[in-house]
N, C-alpha and C positions, 0 to 999 in steps of 0.2 A: 370629680370622679373620673371624667373622661381624660383628664390630664394624667392621673395616676395609671389608668389602663393603658394609654398610649406610651407612657414611660416604661411600663413593664414589658410591653411588646417590643419596644426599641431595645431594651436591655437584653431580652432573650435573643433577638435577632443579632445583636453585636456579639454575644457569647458564642452563638452558633457559628458565625462567620469566623471568629477566632479559632474555634475548635476545628473547623474545616481547614483553615490555613495551617495549623499545626500538623494535622493529619497529612495534608498535602506535602508540607515541607518534610516530614518524616519519610514519606513515600519516595520523594525525589532523592533524598540523601541515601536511602536504601538502594535505589536504582543506581546511583553513582557509585556506591560501594561495590555493588555486584559487577558493574562495568569494569572497575579497576581490577577486581578479582579475576574476571574473565580474561582481561588483557594480560594478566600475569600467569595464566595457566600454561603449563608445558604440554607439548604434544604427547599423547599416549601411544605407545607402540602397539600395533596389532601383532598377533602371533605370526612369525615369519613363515611357519609351515602350516598354512591354513588348508585343511583337507575337508571340503564340503562333501555332502553325499552326492551320488552320481546323477541325480535328476533334479530339475528345477522344482518339480512339484513338492519336493521335500521342504522347501522354504527354510532351508538351514544355512546355506552358504551365501557369500556375496556374489560369487561368480556364476553367470549363467553357463550351464554345461550342456553342450549338444550331445544328444544320444548317439551312440555309434562308437566307432573306433576312436580312442584317445591316445595321444602320445605323451608320455611322461616327460616332465621338465626336471632337469637336474639342477638343484639349487646349490649354491656354494656351502661348503661345510661351515665356514665362519663368516659372519657379517663384517663389513668394514667398520671402522671406528664410528663413522657418521653415515647414516643411511638417508639423510635429508638434504635436499638441494633447496637453497633459499634464493629467491628472485626478488629484486627490488626495482620497481619502475616508478614513474611519476604519479601514478594513480593508485597503485596497491602494492602490498607485500605478499608474496606467495610462497608457500612451502610445499615441496613435492617430495613424497616418499618414494625412494628408489625401489622399494619393494612393491612392485606393480605399476609404479609410475602414477600413483594417485595424487590429486591435489587435496591436501589435508588441512590447509590453512590459507585463508584470504582475508587480509585486513585492508580496509579502504582508507587511504590517506586523506582524501578530501572530505570524508564524512566521519565526524567524531562520535564516539560513544556518548559523551556528554558535551553540552555546549561550553565554550570558553577556550582560551588559548592553551590551557593545560589538558584539554580533552585528548584522550588517546584515540587512534584510528578505530573505527567501528569494525568489529570482527564478524564477518559474514559466515565463512566456512571455518570449521575447527574440529579437531579430534582431541578432545581433552576429557578429563574426568567428569567435567560438567556437561558437555554437549558433544554429540557426534553428528557432523554434517559435512560430508565429503563428496568430491566428484571423482568417479572411477571410470577407467576405460581399459580396454584390453583386446586380445585376439583369442578367439575360441575356434573350435573345429578340429579338423584333421591335424593341421600343423600349428595350431594355436599355442601361444605362450601361457595362456590361463586355462588350466585343466583341473580335473578332479584331484590331481595330486599336488596342486599348489599354484603359486603365481611367481613370475620371474623376478629375479633381483637384478636390476639394471646397474650399470656403472655410469658415473658422472665424472667428467674431467675436473670439475671444480665443485666445491660445496656452496659457494655464493656467486651469484651473478648480478650485475647491476646495468640497468639501461643507460644511466648516466647521461651523456649528451648525445647518444645515438638515437635514431628514429625507430630502429628495429633491433630486436635481440632474439637470437636463436639459442635455446638451451637443449642440448642433446643428451639423452640417456640411451646407452647402447647395451645390447645383449646379443650373444652369439648362440645360435641353435643349430648344431650339426651342419656346419657349412653355410648357414644363412645368417647374415648380419642384419639385425633388426635395430633401427634407430627410432626412438620415440622422441620426436622433436616438438618442443613447445615454442611458439613464436609470439613475442610480445611487441606491441607497437605503441609509440608515444600517444598519450592522451586517449587510450582506448582500453575498455574493460573486457574486450574480447580476446581470447587466447586461441591461437591456432594449434591444433593437436594433430600431427601427422606421423603415421607409421611408414618409415622408409625401408623398404625390403630390398636387400641386395642378395639375391639367390646365387651363390657360387657353388651350390651342391650340384649333383648330377640328377636330382629328382625334382619334380614339380612341387612347388610350395603352394599350400592352399589353406586359407583361414578366413574367419569372419570377424569384422569389427563389432564390438559392443561398447556402449557408453551408458553410464547410469549415475544418478544422484541418490545418495543414501543419507537418511536423516532419522534421528530418534524423535520421540514425542514431546521433547522439552518445549517450554513456552517460547514465544517470539521475543527475542531480546530487544528488537527494535520497535515493539509496540508502544504506541503513545498512550499515556494514562488519561488524556483528555477525551471527552465524549461521554454520552449517556447511552449505553446499549449498542451502539454501532461499532462492532469489533472488526478490525481489519482481518482479511482472510489469511489463513495460514494452511498450506497444503500443497498438493502437486497439481500441475496444469499441463495441458497439451492441446493439440488439435487433431482432427481426423479429416478424411476426405468429405465427410458430410457436415461436420461441426467446426466452425472456425475457432471456437474456444470451449474447452471443457475443463472443469476444475473439480477436484476431490479432496475433501478434508481427510486427514489421517485416520479419523474414525471410520469414514466411509470405505477407506482402503481395506480395513480389517473386515468389513462386512461383504465386500464384493471386489473382485479383481477386475482389471481392465486390460484388454488386449485388442489390437487392431493393426492392419496393414496400412501405412500412410505414405502418401507422396508429399514431398516438400513440407515436412512438419518439424516439430521440436518437442522437447520435454523440458519441464521446469519445476523448480520448487519456489513458491511465492510466499513472501512475508511482507510485513509492513515496510514500505518504501524500497525494499531491495529484492533482488531475484538472482537465482543461478539457473542457467539454461544450457543444455546441449543441443546443438543444431547440426544435423547430419548434412551431407551434400545434397544439393537440389535434385541431381539426377539419381534415379533409382528409387525403389520402394524399400521402406524399412518397417521392421516389426516392432511395435510399441507394446509395452506391458508394464503392469505394476504388481507388486506383491509385498507382503509383510513377512519378515523372517521370524524364526522361532524366538529370537531374542528381541522382538518388537522393533526392528528397524524397518522403516518405510523406504521402499525402493521403487523408482520409476526409471525405465531404461528403453533404449532402442537397440536393435540388432540389425545389421545389414545383411546383404546377400554375400555368398562366398566369393572371395577374391583369389585369383590364381596368378602366380609369377613363375614363368617357365625357367628351366635351368639356365644360368648364365645371364639372366635378365634382372632388371630392377623394376620395382613398382612402388606405388604410394597409396595409402588408405588415409582419408582425412575426415576431420570433424572440427567444429568450432565450439568453444566453451565461453560463456559469458557469466561474469560474476560481478555485479555492481548495482547502481541505483536503477530504479524503474523510470528510465528516460524514454518517453514515447517515441521520439524521432529515431533514437539509436535502435531501440528494439524493433520498430517497424521496418527499418532498413535491413536489420539482420535476418529476419524471417517473417513471412506473412502471418498476421494475427498475433505475434509475440507482444505487440504493444497493447493488446487487450488485457494483458495481465495488470495494467493499471486500471483497476476495477472501480468504476464510479457508481456501481449499484444499478438498480432498475431505472433510475432517471438519467442514465448515461447520455441519452440524446439531448438532454439539457446541460448536463455537466461538461460534456466535451466542448461545446461552443464556448461555454463560460471560461474554461481553462485556456482555450486558444486566445480569447480576447484578453484575459488576464496576462498571459505571456506577452502579447502584443503591446499592452500597456507598460509592462515592466521593462520591455526593451527600450521604451522611451524615457520613463522616469527613473528606472534603476532601483526602485525600492518596492518590496511587495506589499507593505502596509499602505503606501500611497496608491499602489496599483489597485488594491481592494476598494479604496475610497473612490477613485475615478471609475472603477467598474460599477460601483453602486449608483453613481451619478448617471452613467449610461443606462443602466437598468431602469432607473427612475424616469429617465427621459423617454425610454421605450414605452413605458406604461402610463405616461403622463395623462393622456386624454381619458383613458379608462379610469384612472384614479380620480381625475377631476369630476367625472360624471358621478362617481360615488360620493365624493365630498360635497358636490352640489346637493345631492339627495339628503345627506346628513345635515347640511346647512339649513335646508328647507324644514326638516324635522325639528331642528333646534328653534327655528324662527316661529314655527307654528305649534310648539309644544304647549303654550297656554290654551290653545283651542282644543288640543287633544285632551288635556286635563279637564276642560270644560265639558267635552263630550262624555268623558268618563264619569264626571259628577252628575251630568244630566240624566244618563240612562241607568245609573247605579248598577243593580244586579242583573239587568236585562242584557245579557252577553250578546244576544243575537242582534238587537238594535244597536248596541254599542259598536260591534264589529262592522255592521253595515254603514254606520255613520263614519267610522274611521276609514273604511275603504273609499267612501265618496270623497272624503278630505284628501286622501292620498292621491286619488285620480285627478281631482281638481287642481291640486298644487304640485302635481308631478313629483311625488315622494315615493321612493322605493324603501320600504321598511327593512329590506335585507341589504341595503346599499353599504351599511357599515361593515358587513362581513367580507365584502368583495375585495378590499385591498389586501387583507390577511390571506384570503384564498389564493389571490394572484401571486402573493410572495412566497407561499409555502413550497411549490415545486422549485423555485429558485433557491430558497433557503436550504432545502434538503440537498439540492445538487451542489450548492457552494460548500455545504458541510463536507461532502465526500471529496470535492476538489482539494479543500484545505487538509483533510485527513489523509488522503492518498497520494497527493502530489509531492514527490521528494524535493522538488524545488523550493517548497515552503518549509521544509524541515529546518529548524533552528534559524529561520529567516527573521531578522529583527525589523521592527518598525522605527520606534524612537522612544526615548526616555526609558520607562520601566518595561516596556514591551520588547523583549529581546528574542522572543520565539512565538511567531504568529500561529504556529500549529499546536501550541500548548495553551493551557488555561492561563488567564491573567493572574499573576502571583499575588497582586494586591486587591483584586476584585473591583477595581475602579471602573472598568468598562461595563461589567454587569450592573453596577450601581447606576451608572449613567443610563444604561438601557432601561432600567426600572423607572428612572426619572422621566425620560423621554416618552416612554409608554403611558405612564400616569398622566403626564401633561397632555398628551394627545387625546386621552379619554375625556379630559375637561372640555375639549372642543366638540365632543359628541353629545347628542341629546341623551338625557338620562332614560334608561329603559322604564317603561310604564310599570313593570312588575317589580315590586320591592326586593324580592328574592334575587331576581335576575340582576338588579342594580348592585346588590351586595357582592354577588359573584364577580361582576365586571370590575368592581373596585379592587377585588383581591387578585385579579388576573395578573397585573404587572408584577406583583410580589411572587406569585406562583412561578411565572416565567423566569423571574430573577434567580430563583433557587436552582432551576435547571441550568441556567446560563453560567452559573458559577464554574461548571465543569467543561463548558464548551470551549473550543479553541479561540484564542483571543482575536484572531482574524475574523471568525464568524461573528463574534459579538461586536467587533468594530463595524462590520457591514450592517448589522441590525441597528446600531446606534446612528450611523450616518443616514440609513434609510428612514429611521423614525424622525430624525431632525429635518430631513427634506420634506417628509410627509406633513410634519407639523407646519412648516413654512407654507406649503401648498394649501393645506386645509384652512389655516388661520386666514390666509388671503381671500380664499373663496368664501369663507363664512362671513367675513367682514363686508364683502361686496354684496352678499345676499341680504344681510341685516340692514345695509344702507339703501337697499333697493336698486343698486347698480346692476345686479344680476337677478333675474326673475326665474 
């Protein structure tokens, strides 16, 4: 009968795993299909004559409008045949809309939508029928180009630019405004995701020129296309982020933006939209204070922006107004060098104080071995070595419990239903033989902060996105496609339990027997890198515990 029961359990488990596998495969295929559809989307034109209402509080238009005198901008009667300027560098492809000079598309060459040689570049910014996510900038105020009457139509010498073998590329968009030549210059550098955005003002008029720089990120409420399907309940953050003079890092979900607006005057700050693995950010100049704000438009576009103080260029003089724009992976070193606190957008959760050192050590190991899978294994060995003595004390306690379990059973039978005398006799035995009844829980409690922290490191660090280990594991940040590592985890966890003394309570003993299988179900969805850590850790623990248990049973350790 037991054989039939266990056979039915095994059959149900096998069918469940096959169903999960088919569901996961379907979801991955659907994700790949959506990725291809996104990469094939064409840019959607915004209305050329965009006339927002005259105040920001209306939440209607894209452009922040200063109250007071406004100077109308005369737009061309007809658009040129192509209003888009395309820029190709070694790290990304960028499309700039000459209407306003907005960055309306950024695709990352080194980061693919889907894994494999046929994967297309990951689309971070886009303005398509499926998603709106753009970076905008302009000049507002008395002589600003962006006013209540519309935005400027710049001219571009070429429709396509390429960095090719150069180290630096300048892309100029020009606009003439009543004797003032305004050049919006985008500067691209080799191996950099940062774009310099400069307004070069050549005031050949007889009047003083005065305007204010603004820059903003605009995004709809669509889902994060870069979100990983692995994980149970720990969803990467999607929303806006910034810093203030009081707080190094503030973040707001799009839902929170609809509930409450944010505004502050900030020195040496930045604004960003954060998603899984990737980020876009505007960084104003370090000198001077800037006004930061967020709002949601009437058509449900989420906007975070900064505005500077008014800049003045005297007649016959030249001036420059600058900012930097970043669109790329959440690389901590790059972001930290770009602006203070921008590296905090790599969010490791509430255990960041544990996760951050783990990541640093993991990167250090990777620089030596060159493979993220082996780096995780060596990191596990280092963690195990760090807690070796603490784990040894726990295993000694469990080994003694295992050795004296016959005496414990004898005490239980001797005192029967007299719980008080039974507990008193057990405590005397524990004290005499130096047994800690809670010692078995200690290794798991020690591992949990490291486990959770490593989870966030694997989930949040772009370095591990699509990172292969060997054989069937080609993406350590995704779940094991064949569930081999989760099965090994269950096996090692079950074997480790056989080294532990059986709980005295029958109900507790049954629960403990089920624990490996319950954990295994959850681990089916965990990133393969995390399950690899757990399997290696269990294997090392088994070796250490088996050695100590044998020494205690032989009397070599008392």
